[in-house]
C-alpha positions in Angstrom: 24.6 -35.5 34.4 25.7 -34.2 37.7 28.0 -31.4 38.8 31.2 -32.9 40.1 32.4 -29.6 41.5 31.8 -25.9 41.7 35.3 -24.5 42.2 35.9 -21.0 43.4 39.2 -19.3 42.5 40.6 -16.7 44.9 43.9 -14.9 45.7 44.3 -16.2 49.2 46.1 -14.1 51.8 49.0 -15.5 53.7 48.2 -16.2 56.5 44.6 -16.9 55.3 42.0 -14.5 56.4 38.8 -16.0 57.8 36.5 -13.2 56.6 37.6 -13.8 53.0 37.2 -17.5 53.1 33.8 -17.2 54.7 32.7 -15.0 51.7 33.9 -17.8 49.4 32.0 -20.4 51.4 28.8 -18.3 51.3 29.0 -18.1 47.5 29.7 -21.8 47.1 26.8 -22.8 49.4 24.4 -20.4 47.5 25.6 -21.9 44.2 24.9 -25.4 45.5 21.4 -24.5 46.7 20.5 -22.8 43.4 21.6 -26.0 41.4 19.8 -28.3 43.8 16.6 -26.2 43.6 16.8 -27.0 39.8 17.2 -30.7 40.6 20.9 -30.7 39.6 23.1 -32.6 42.1 26.3 -30.9 43.2 28.8 -33.4 44.6 31.4 -31.0 45.9 32.2 -27.4 46.4 35.9 -26.5 46.4 38.4 -23.6 46.3 41.6 -23.1 44.4 44.2 -20.5 45.2 47.0 -18.9 43.3 50.1 -21.2 42.7 51.9 -22.1 45.9 55.1 -20.7 44.4 53.4 -17.3 44.6 51.8 -17.9 48.0 55.2 -19.0 49.5 57.8 -17.1 47.4 60.5 -17.9 49.9 60.3 -21.6 48.8 60.2 -22.6 52.5 58.8 -26.1 53.0 57.9 -25.1 56.6 55.8 -22.1 55.4 54.1 -24.2 52.8 53.0 -26.8 55.4 51.8 -24.1 57.7 49.7 -22.6 54.9 48.2 -26.0 54.1 47.3 -26.7 57.7 45.6 -23.3 58.1 43.6 -23.8 54.9 42.7 -27.3 56.0 41.2 -26.0 59.3 39.3 -23.2 57.6 37.8 -25.4 54.9 36.7 -28.0 57.4 35.0 -25.3 59.6 33.4 -23.5 56.6 32.0 -26.6 54.8 34.4 -26.4 51.8 35.2 -30.0 50.8 38.6 -29.5 49.3 41.2 -26.9 48.5 43.9 -26.8 45.8 47.1 -25.0 46.8 47.9 -24.5 43.2 51.1 -25.8 41.5 54.7 -25.4 42.3 55.7 -23.4 39.2 58.6 -25.6 38.0 58.5 -25.3 34.2 61.2 -22.6 33.8 64.9 -23.4 33.6 65.7 -21.5 36.8 62.6 -22.5 38.8 63.0 -22.9 42.5 62.2 -26.5 43.5 62.5 -26.4 47.2 58.7 -26.5 47.7 58.6 -30.0 46.4 60.2 -31.2 49.6 57.0 -30.2 51.4 54.6 -32.2 49.3 54.7 -35.6 51.1 54.3 -33.8 54.5 51.4 -31.7 53.3 49.6 -34.8 51.9 50.3 -36.8 55.1 49.1 -34.1 57.5 45.9 -33.0 55.7 42.8 -34.7 54.1 41.4 -31.8 52.1 44.4 -30.3 50.5 45.5 -30.9 46.9 48.7 -29.8 45.3 50.5 -30.1 41.9 53.7 -29.4 40.1 53.8 -27.6 36.7 56.8 -29.4 35.1 56.3 -28.2 31.5 54.7 -25.5 29.4 54.8 -24.6 25.7 56.4 -21.2 26.5 59.2 -22.4 28.8 59.7 -26.0 27.8 60.2 -29.1 30.0 62.2 -28.9 33.3 63.8 -32.3 33.5 65.2 -31.6 37.0 61.6 -30.8 38.1 60.4 -34.1 36.6 63.1 -36.0 38.5 62.2 -34.3 41.8 58.4 -34.7 41.2 59.0 -38.4 40.7 60.7 -38.5 44.0 57.8 -36.7 45.6 55.3 -39.2 44.1 57.4 -42.1 45.4 57.7 -40.6 48.9 54.0 -39.7 49.0 53.1 -43.3 48.1 54.2 -44.3 51.7 52.3 -41.7 53.7 49.2 -44.0 53.6 49.1 -47.8 53.7 47.5 -48.1 50.2 49.2 -45.3 48.3 46.0 -43.3 48.4 47.9 -40.0 49.1 48.9 -39.6 45.5 45.2 -39.0 44.7 45.9 -35.4 45.8 49.0 -34.9 43.8 49.6 -34.5 40.1 52.2 -33.4 37.6 50.9 -30.8 35.2 52.1 -29.9 31.7 50.8 -26.9 29.8 47.9 -26.4 32.1 46.3 -22.9 32.4 44.5 -21.4 35.5 40.8 -21.7 36.2 40.3 -25.4 35.6 37.7 -26.8 38.1 39.1 -30.3 38.2 41.6 -31.2 41.0 44.5 -31.5 41.4 45.1 -29.3 38.3 43.0 -26.3 39.6 44.6 -23.0 40.4 43.7 -19.3 40.3 45.2 -16.3 38.6 44.4 -12.6 38.9 42.8 -10.4 41.6 39.2 -11.0 40.5 37.4 -13.8 42.4 36.2 -16.4 39.9 34.5 -19.8 39.6 34.2 -22.6 37.2 32.2 -25.9 36.9 33.3 -29.5 36.5 30.7 -31.9 35.2 30.3 -35.6 35.8 28.7 -36.4 32.4 30.0 -39.6 30.9 26.4 -40.8 30.9 25.6 -38.2 28.2 28.0 -40.1 25.9 26.6 -43.5 26.9 23.0 -42.3 26.1 23.9 -40.6 22.8 25.9 -43.6 21.5 23.4 -46.1 22.6 20.7 -44.4 20.6 22.7 -43.6 17.5 22.8 -45.7 14.3 25.4 -43.6 12.5 28.6 -41.8 13.5 27.1 -38.5 12.6 24.0 -39.2 14.8 26.4 -40.1 17.6 28.3 -36.8 17.2 25.2 -34.7 17.0 23.5 -36.5 19.9 26.5 -36.0 22.2 26.9 -32.4 21.1 23.2 -31.6 21.8 23.4 -33.3 25.2 26.6 -31.5 26.2 25.4 -28.1 25.1 22.0 -28.5 26.8 23.5 -29.6 30.1 26.3 -27.0 30.2 23.9 -24.3 29.1 21.5 -25.1 31.9 24.2 -25.0 34.5 25.6 -21.8 33.2 22.2 -20.0 33.3 21.7 -20.9 36.9 25.2 -20.1 38.2 26.0 -16.9 36.4 23.3 -15.1 38.3 24.5 -16.5 41.6 28.1 -15.5 40.8 27.1 -11.9 39.9 25.2 -11.5 43.2 28.3 -12.6 45.2 30.9 -10.9 43.1 32.4 -14.1 41.4 33.1 -14.1 37.7 32.1 -17.2 35.7 35.1 -18.6 33.8 33.3 -21.5 32.1 32.4 -25.2 32.3 35.0 -27.9 31.8 33.2 -30.2 29.4 35.4 -33.2 30.1 33.2 -36.3 30.4 34.2 -37.3 33.9 33.0 -40.8 34.7 31.8 -42.5 37.9 32.5 -46.1 38.8 29.1 -47.4 37.5 28.7 -48.9 34.0 26.0 -46.4 33.0 28.4 -43.6 33.8 31.5 -45.1 32.2 33.2 -43.3 29.3 34.8 -46.6 28.4 31.2 -48.0 28.1 30.4 -45.2 25.7 33.4 -46.2 23.5 32.1 -49.8 23.4 28.5 -48.6 22.7 29.8 -47.0 19.5 31.1 -50.3 18.3 34.6 -50.9 19.7 34.6 -54.5 20.9 36.4 -53.7 24.1 37.8 -50.4 25.5 41.5 -50.5 24.6 41.0 -52.5 21.4 41.7 -51.0 18.0 39.3 -48.2 17.3 39.5 -46.8 20.8 41.7 -43.9 19.5 39.2 -43.1 16.8 36.3 -42.9 19.1 38.4 -40.9 21.5 39.2 -38.4 18.7 35.5 -38.2 17.8 34.4 -37.4 21.4 37.2 -34.9 21.7 36.1 -33.1 18.6 32.6 -32.8 19.9 33.8 -31.2 23.1 36.2 -28.8 21.4 33.5 -27.5 19.1 30.6 -27.4 21.5 29.1 -23.9 21.6 29.2 -23.1 25.3 31.7 -21.1 27.5 34.5 -23.7 28.1 37.4 -23.7 30.5 40.0 -26.2 31.8 40.6 -29.4 29.7 37.2 -29.7 28.0 38.4 -32.9 26.5 38.1 -36.6 27.0 38.8 -37.9 30.5 40.1 -41.5 31.1 40.7 -41.8 34.8 41.4 -45.5 35.2 40.2 -46.1 38.8 37.2 -43.9 38.4 35.7 -45.8 35.5 34.2 -49.2 36.1 34.7 -50.5 32.5 38.2 -49.1 32.2 39.0 -50.9 35.5 37.5 -54.2 34.2 39.3 -53.9 30.9 42.6 -53.5 32.8 41.8 -56.8 34.6 41.1 -58.3 31.1 44.5 -57.1 30.0 43.1 -55.3 27.0 45.3 -52.2 27.2 48.6 -51.0 28.8 50.0 -47.8 30.2 51.4 -47.1 26.7 47.8 -47.3 25.3 46.8 -44.6 27.7 49.7 -42.4 26.7 48.6 -42.9 23.1 45.1 -41.8 23.9 46.5 -38.8 25.6 47.4 -37.4 22.1 43.7 -36.9 21.5 42.1 -36.9 24.9 41.9 -34.1 27.5 43.5 -34.9 30.8 46.3 -37.4 30.2 47.2 -40.1 32.7 44.8 -40.1 35.6 44.4 -42.3 38.7 46.8 -44.9 37.3 47.7 -47.7 39.8 51.3 -48.7 39.5 53.5 -51.3 41.4 54.9 -50.1 44.7 58.4 -51.2 43.6 58.4 -48.7 40.7 61.6 -46.7 40.6 61.8 -42.9 40.5 63.5 -43.3 37.1 60.5 -45.2 35.8 58.1 -42.6 37.3 60.2 -39.8 35.7 60.0 -41.5 32.3 56.2 -41.6 32.4 56.1 -37.9 33.4 58.6 -37.0 30.7 56.6 -38.7 28.0 53.4 -37.0 29.2 55.1 -33.6 29.2 56.5 -34.1 25.7 53.1 -34.8 24.3 51.7 -31.7 26.0 54.3 -29.3 24.8 54.6 -30.6 21.2 50.9 -30.9 20.7 50.3 -27.7 22.7 47.6 -29.2 24.9 47.1 -29.5 28.7 47.9 -32.9 30.2 48.5 -34.2 33.7 49.8 -37.4 35.3 48.2 -38.6 38.6 50.1 -41.8 39.3 49.5 -44.1 42.3 52.2 -46.5 43.2 50.7 -49.0 45.6 53.1 -50.1 48.3 53.7 -53.9 48.6 51.6 -54.5 45.4 53.1 -55.8 42.2 52.1 -55.4 38.6 49.1 -57.6 37.7 47.7 -57.7 41.2 44.4 -55.9 42.0 44.0 -52.8 44.0 41.8 -53.0 47.1 40.6 -49.4 47.7 37.5 -48.7 49.7 36.5 -45.4 48.1 33.2 -44.4 46.6 34.8 -42.8 43.5 37.0 -45.8 42.6 36.6 -49.2 41.0 39.4 -51.6 41.8 41.6 -52.5 38.9 44.7 -54.3 37.8 48.0 -52.6 38.7 49.6 -51.7 35.4 53.1 -52.9 34.4 55.8 -50.4 33.4 57.9 -51.0 30.4 61.7 -50.9 30.9 63.8 -49.7 33.8 63.4 -46.0 33.5 65.3 -43.1 31.9 68.1 -42.4 34.4 70.6 -41.9 31.5 68.3 -39.2 29.9 67.9 -37.4 33.2 71.6 -37.3 33.7 72.2 -35.6 30.3 70.3 -32.4 30.8 68.2 -30.2 33.1 65.8 -28.4 30.7 64.7 -28.6 27.0 62.3 -26.8 24.8 60.5 -28.3 21.8 59.0 -26.5 18.9 55.2 -27.1 18.8 53.8 -29.3 16.0 51.5 -26.5 14.9 53.2 -23.1 15.8 
């Protein structure tokens, strides 16, 4: 187990004030030192702000880009690895969507800035126009770098609440400075399932491992937060993987007896893991569910090459997992209608099931379905580019701008 990120949440001033950001950096570095003194590796320290719709209420794309550039410069100078600008709040029927125009430029002109679009929520429903425009932003962003890598810093959100530590979903709410923790802990499931001879032993072994790891981190960081004036919001227990087999959540699925990740039984094991994480007795935040980021998991990447599962399989697992569709390589020729169809399906699951889901989709320019990605990035395994069923949902998009579903369990 490692800490993927300690994420501070602040209400950033516009324009950003150096003194305030320095205070955040001082806290994050103190938190990192405290964890490393206890032999817990911290991979990143990050900051998340209030939604960009609140930071830039005018909806001006030019003002949004200026804010992003200023925060980029401050984070680089202060040793903060990444900053999330928070989402464009686009779930309401009358939401202003002008800020979506700024997204490709923000991604192209920065390296540390993440951004998202909240396209749906249980309370307000699904903004179909926002889904259409977000699909266009994803398509445009795919061209700002040669390999489509820019979309790593962009996601569509549905039903996501503030104070998640995982990017791009992270954003802040309220005046109080806060922090939360994201773990990289798929190895806990690999270990627990490798040692277990029964399903109940697997459940209890994973539960014990998760509670011990999160409790240890919590004990260390609450004290640091209190000294610096930051309130602890919780640990996101999502079992984030790393592209090595011993840290692969898909490997854990196979260790419990599924022949190959993506074969029948994968949904069952996913539900079992999700149940453990939901019922673990620690202070939780964010998704705290199962995470299946295709490009970040070596076994998932290999099983995509083996053609064991499809994009529709991953949508199915989203019904019981935590984060939805994450780091999904797609053909560069994918249409905005096809992208919108994927986003609409994800948003429908999130609102009907009343759970947070995201879609981080990476169309790869000049690559076709079935070809392999060729990223050179420490957190990625290269994988097969997934095919997309059908030609999109242009007809659906033309028939309405907003819809609200009743949740399955009111």
